[in-house]
N, C-alpha and C positions, 0 to 999 in steps of 0.2 A: 882313165878318162871315161868311165861309163856314164850313161844317162838312161834312166828308166822313166818313161813317160806313160801315164795311165789315163785313159778316158773310160769312165764307167757310167752306166745309166742310172745309178742310184746316188743318194746323198751319202757322203762320207763324213762321219763325225770327226772332231779333232782327235779323239782317242784312237779311232780306227786309223786315221792318217799317220799318227805317231807309230802305231804298231806296224803298219805297212812299211814305213820308212825304216824302222829298226830291222824288221825281218828281211827286207830287200837288201839292207846293208850287210847282213850276215850272208845272204844267198849269193851276192855278187862274187864272193871268193871262189865259187864253183867254176868261174872262168879264170884260168891261170893268169897270174899277173895283175888281177883286178882286186880292189879292196874298197871298203867303205870310205877310206881317206880321200878318195878321188870321185866318189859316187855323187851324182846329182840326181834328184828325183823330182818329178812333177806329177800333180794329181788334178784332174779335171772331173768333177762329179756332176751329176744331173745332166750328163751329155746325152744328146738325142741320138741313141743308137738303135738300130733295128737289125735283127738277125732272123733269117728265114721269113722276112716280112712282118715280124712281130716284135713288140717291145714289152710284153707283159711279164717277162722274167728279167732279173738282173743280167746285164751284158757288160763285158770288158774288152777293150782293145788296148794292148800294151805293147810299147816299143822299147826294145833294148838296143841302145847304140853304143858301140865301143870303138876305141882307138886300137888299130891293129888289124890282123887278119881274122877270118872266120874260123871257128873251132866247133864243128858239128857235134862232137861228143859232149863238150861242155855246154853247148846250147841246149842239147837234149836234157841234161841234168837241170839246167836253169828252167826250162819249160816245166819239168816235173815239180820243181820247187815253187815257181811262180803260181802255177795252178793250185798247189796246196795252200799257199799264202792267201791268195784272193778268195779261195773257197772258205778257208777258216775265218778270215777277218770280215769278209763282205757277203759270204753265202752265195757266191757266184759259181754256178755249175761248170765243170771243166769243158763241157761241150757248148758253153756260151762265152768262150774266151778265144780271141785270136792274139797270138804273140808273134811279133815281127822282130827279126834280128837284122841289124845293119852294122857292118864293120868297115872302117875307113882308115886309110894310111895318112889322112890329112885331118888334123885336129888342132884348133887354135885355143890358146889360153894365155892369159897374162901378157897380151900384146904381141905374141909370137905364135909360131906353129911348132909342133913336135915333128 
C-alpha cells in the first residue's frame, strides 16, 4: 500500500510524469513486500517551494507513505534511488530535495482496513 506524493517547483511534462511513475514503480520494490501493483503516485508541479529562502533552482518535496513498520535500511536505498530519479528526469539537485517517510499500521482500502 505505498503512496509516493511529489511536490516540485517546476513544470512536469506528461512524458516526464510517465517516466517518474514508471521508475518509482520499479524503485518501490527496494522496500521489502512493496510492489508497483499496489503503488499510488501523485504529482503536483509548479508548487511554490522555497529552500534556504530561495526558489531560483528546481526544488522537490517527496513523501513516501507505506503500510507497515519503518525499515531504515530500505528507506536509505529508496532515498538514493528517488534522488537519482528526480535528478535524471527533472534535473533537481540532490541538495534541493527533501524526502519524508511515514509508516503506519493502519491503512484503509476497498471499504475496510488492513
